[in-house]
Structures are given as structure tokens and as C-alpha cells.
C-alpha positions as CSV (number, residue, x, y, z in Angstrom):
1,M,-1.7,6.7,0.3
2,A,-1.2,6.5,3.7
3,E,1.3,9.1,5.4
4,D,1.3,11.6,8.1
5,D,4.3,13.9,7.1
6,S,2.7,16.2,4.8
7,D,5.5,17.4,2.8
8,I,6.4,13.3,1.8
9,R,2.2,13.1,1.1
10,R,1.8,16.2,-1.1
11,L,5.3,15.1,-2.6
12,T,4.2,11.2,-3.3
13,R,0.7,12.5,-4.6
14,K,2.4,15.1,-6.7
15,I,4.7,12.5,-8.3
16,L,2.3,9.8,-8.9
17,N,-0.5,12.3,-10.5
18,Q,2.3,13.0,-13.2
19,S,2.6,9.8,-13.7
20,G,-1.0,9.2,-14.6
21,Y,-2.2,7.9,-11.5
22,H,-4.8,9.2,-9.4
23,V,-4.0,9.3,-5.8
24,E,-6.2,9.9,-2.6
25,A,-4.0,10.5,0.3
26,V,-4.8,10.8,3.7
27,E,-2.6,11.5,7.4
28,D,-3.2,8.2,9.1
29,G,-3.9,4.5,8.7
30,A,-7.5,5.4,10.6
31,A,-8.3,7.6,7.6
32,A,-7.3,5.4,4.8
33,W,-9.2,2.4,6.7
34,D,-12.3,4.9,6.6
35,A,-11.7,5.3,2.9
36,L,-11.1,1.5,1.8
37,Q,-14.2,0.7,3.5
38,A,-16.3,3.3,1.1
39,N,-14.2,2.8,-1.7
40,H,-12.5,0.6,-4.6
41,Y,-8.5,1.2,-4.8
42,D,-5.9,-0.9,-6.8
43,L,-3.0,-0.3,-4.3
44,L,-2.4,0.9,-0.9
45,I,1.1,2.7,-0.3
46,T,1.5,3.0,3.5
47,D,3.7,4.4,6.3
48,N,3.9,2.4,9.2
49,E,4.4,4.7,12.5
50,M,1.2,6.6,12.1
51,P,-1.0,8.5,14.9
52,R,-4.5,6.5,15.1
53,M,-3.5,3.2,13.6
54,S,0.4,1.8,12.3
55,G,0.4,0.1,8.7
56,C,0.6,-3.1,10.1
57,T,-2.5,-2.8,12.1
58,L,-3.9,-1.3,8.5
59,I,-2.8,-4.3,6.4
60,E,-3.7,-6.8,9.8
61,L,-7.3,-5.4,8.9
62,I,-7.3,-5.7,5.1
63,H,-6.5,-9.1,5.5
64,T,-8.9,-10.0,7.9
65,A,-11.6,-8.3,6.0
66,Q,-10.4,-10.4,2.9
67,M,-9.6,-7.4,0.6
68,S,-7.8,-7.8,-2.3
69,L,-5.8,-5.0,-2.1
70,P,-1.6,-4.9,-2.6
71,V,0.0,-2.9,-0.6
72,I,3.5,-1.0,-0.6
73,M,4.5,-0.1,3.0
74,S,7.4,3.1,3.0
75,S,8.7,3.8,6.3
76,A,11.9,4.9,7.7
77,I,12.0,1.7,10.3
78,L,10.2,-1.6,8.6
79,P,8.8,-4.1,11.1
80,T,11.0,-6.7,9.7
81,A,10.8,-8.5,13.6
82,E,6.5,-7.9,12.9
83,F,6.7,-9.8,9.1
84,I,8.7,-12.5,10.6
85,R,6.5,-13.1,13.7
86,R,3.1,-13.2,11.5
87,P,4.4,-13.3,7.7
88,W,0.8,-12.5,6.3
89,L,1.5,-8.7,7.3
90,K,4.2,-8.8,4.8
91,P,3.1,-6.5,2.3
92,A,3.6,-7.0,-1.3
93,A,6.6,-4.5,-1.4
94,T,8.5,-2.5,0.9
95,L,10.7,0.7,0.6
96,L,13.1,2.2,3.2
97,K,12.8,5.7,3.2
98,P,14.4,7.8,2.0
99,Y,14.4,6.1,-1.6
100,R,15.0,7.2,-5.2
101,L,11.8,8.6,-7.5
102,E,12.9,5.9,-10.1
103,E,13.2,3.3,-7.0
104,F,9.4,4.3,-6.2
105,L,7.8,4.7,-9.4
106,N,9.2,1.1,-10.3
107,T,7.7,-0.8,-7.2
108,V,4.4,0.9,-8.2
109,R,4.0,-0.5,-11.3
110,N,5.7,-3.7,-10.4
111,V,3.4,-4.2,-7.5
112,L,0.3,-3.2,-9.8
113,R,1.5,-5.0,-12.4
114,A,2.3,-8.5,-10.4
115,H,-1.2,-8.0,-8.8
116,S,-3.6,-7.6,-12.6
117,S,-1.7,-10.6,-13.7
118,V,-2.9,-12.4,-10.4
119,E,-6.3,-11.5,-10.8
120,E,-6.1,-11.9,-14.3
121,Q,-5.4,-15.3,-13.5
122,S,-8.3,-15.4,-11.1
123,N,-10.6,-14.5,-13.4
124,N,-9.8,-16.9,-16.3
125,I,-10.4,-20.5,-14.3
126,W,-12.7,-22.3,-16.0
127,T,-15.1,-24.9,-14.4
128,K,-17.1,-27.7,-16.1
């Protein structure tokens, strides 16, 4: 998770941990990119407006590196114009802050479920 607001970062991490998820949280997109290069993750939750690297730039790097990683962008102001201009940047889901806890957890579950279903399909391709 990449979030520059320490209170949101701490609360989100606590909520996800209590829901059974293992979470690593960093303060900006640059730190997230470093972590993504060193470790495997099942999901990235990122803010957009952060110091050193925005969420859109982070998604662009993930796309360029051809990482199969679903992204949820959670931001007070979503970069809708950027998603229209460059549709491949659009994350698997977006959450407009502030959001309800139930909405957040449902989004995480749904994105993880959809991504694991796609991975299963790609792993079950038969060739002759």
C-alpha cells in the first residue's frame, strides 16, 4: 500500500490486517516501486497525489514492466482525465476518499477474486 497520509496508512493497514491480509505500507510511490521490484504482491492499493512519485506514475511503471498486479487507486481526487487520455493506466478499481469501511473491504475482495480468476484461466491453457 502506498499512502502519504500516515493516519490513513496506519488505519488502512490495521483494517486489512484484522481482515486477515498481510500488508506492507509505504509513504509514497517511489518507496512502493522499490518494494515491488524486490517482492511479489497480490495487490497494490495506492493514493495518487504523493511526494516523489504519483500513483499514476507508479501504475505506468508497473504497466511498462509488464507486472501482473491489480491496482486499487484510493484518492480524494481521481485522475479521471488521465484515465481517459491513457486508458491503460486505469486501475482495476478506484475508491474516492472518504469511503466506507465496508466499501473498501468489498473492493479489495472483489479485485483479488477477479485477479485470481484471471490467473487461474491463464494457467489452465492447454496446447497440443
